C-alpha positions as CSV (number, residue, x, y, z in Angstrom):
1,X,11.3,6.5,-12.9
2,X,9.2,5.0,-15.6
3,X,6.2,7.1,-14.5
4,X,8.3,10.2,-15.3
5,X,8.8,8.9,-18.9
6,X,5.0,8.6,-19.4
7,X,4.9,4.8,-19.0
8,X,3.2,2.7,-16.5
9,X,4.9,0.0,-14.4
10,X,4.5,-2.5,-17.2
11,X,5.7,-0.3,-20.0
12,X,2.2,0.5,-21.4
13,X,1.5,4.1,-22.3
14,X,-0.9,6.0,-19.9
15,X,-3.1,3.0,-19.1
16,X,-4.6,2.9,-15.6
17,X,-6.4,-0.4,-15.3
18,X,-9.0,-1.2,-12.7
19,X,-7.0,-4.3,-11.7
20,X,-4.0,-2.1,-10.6
21,X,-6.3,0.0,-8.4
22,X,-7.9,-3.1,-7.0
23,X,-4.5,-4.6,-6.0
24,X,-3.4,-1.2,-4.5
25,X,-6.6,-1.0,-2.4
26,X,-6.4,-4.7,-1.5
27,X,-2.9,-4.3,-0.2
28,X,-3.1,-0.9,1.4
29,X,-6.3,-1.6,3.4
30,X,-5.0,-4.5,5.5
31,X,-1.5,-2.9,5.6
32,X,-2.7,0.3,7.1
33,X,-5.0,-1.5,9.5
34,X,-2.2,-3.8,10.7
35,X,0.2,-0.9,11.2
36,X,-2.5,1.0,13.1
37,X,-3.2,-2.0,15.3
38,X,0.5,-2.5,16.0
39,X,0.6,1.1,17.4
40,X,-1.9,0.3,20.2
41,X,-0.5,0.2,23.7
42,X,0.8,-3.1,25.1
43,X,2.2,-4.2,28.5
44,X,5.6,-4.6,26.9
45,X,7.5,-1.3,27.0
46,X,8.8,-0.4,23.5
47,X,11.3,2.2,22.4
48,X,10.3,4.4,19.5
49,X,12.7,2.6,17.1
50,X,11.4,-0.8,18.0
51,X,7.8,0.4,17.7
52,X,8.5,1.8,14.2
53,X,10.1,-1.5,13.2
54,X,7.2,-3.5,14.5
55,X,4.7,-1.2,12.8
56,X,6.6,-1.4,9.5
57,X,6.9,-5.2,9.5
58,X,3.2,-5.6,10.4
59,X,2.1,-3.2,7.7
60,X,4.4,-4.8,5.1
61,X,3.3,-8.3,6.0
62,X,-0.4,-7.4,5.8
63,X,0.2,-5.6,2.5
64,X,1.7,-8.7,1.0
65,X,-1.1,-10.9,2.3
66,X,-3.7,-8.5,0.9
67,X,-2.0,-8.5,-2.5
68,X,-1.8,-12.3,-2.4
69,X,-5.5,-12.7,-1.5
70,X,-6.5,-10.2,-4.3
71,X,-4.3,-12.0,-6.8
72,X,-5.8,-15.4,-6.0
73,X,-9.3,-14.0,-6.0
74,X,-8.7,-12.3,-9.4
75,X,-7.4,-15.5,-10.9
76,X,-10.3,-17.5,-9.5
77,X,-12.8,-15.0,-11.0
78,X,-11.0,-15.1,-14.3
79,X,-11.2,-18.9,-14.3
80,X,-14.8,-18.9,-13.4
81,X,-15.7,-16.6,-16.3
82,X,-13.9,-18.6,-18.9
């Protein structure tokens, strides 16, 4: 909704910082990889609904871990520079 008003997620006008792109990439990369790996065949038969839930949970968990790692790395680099 805020994007429609011309503001970013933090209320600043039209700024697209490199940190936002880094966090998006850092979260999406492991999230997509984990969701893709969860779609590989297994010996346990799964219904389509259960497979979708497993893929969603795996992708969401990996996305959160990727964002956490990127945030910690970003804070560590910021402390090392100062």
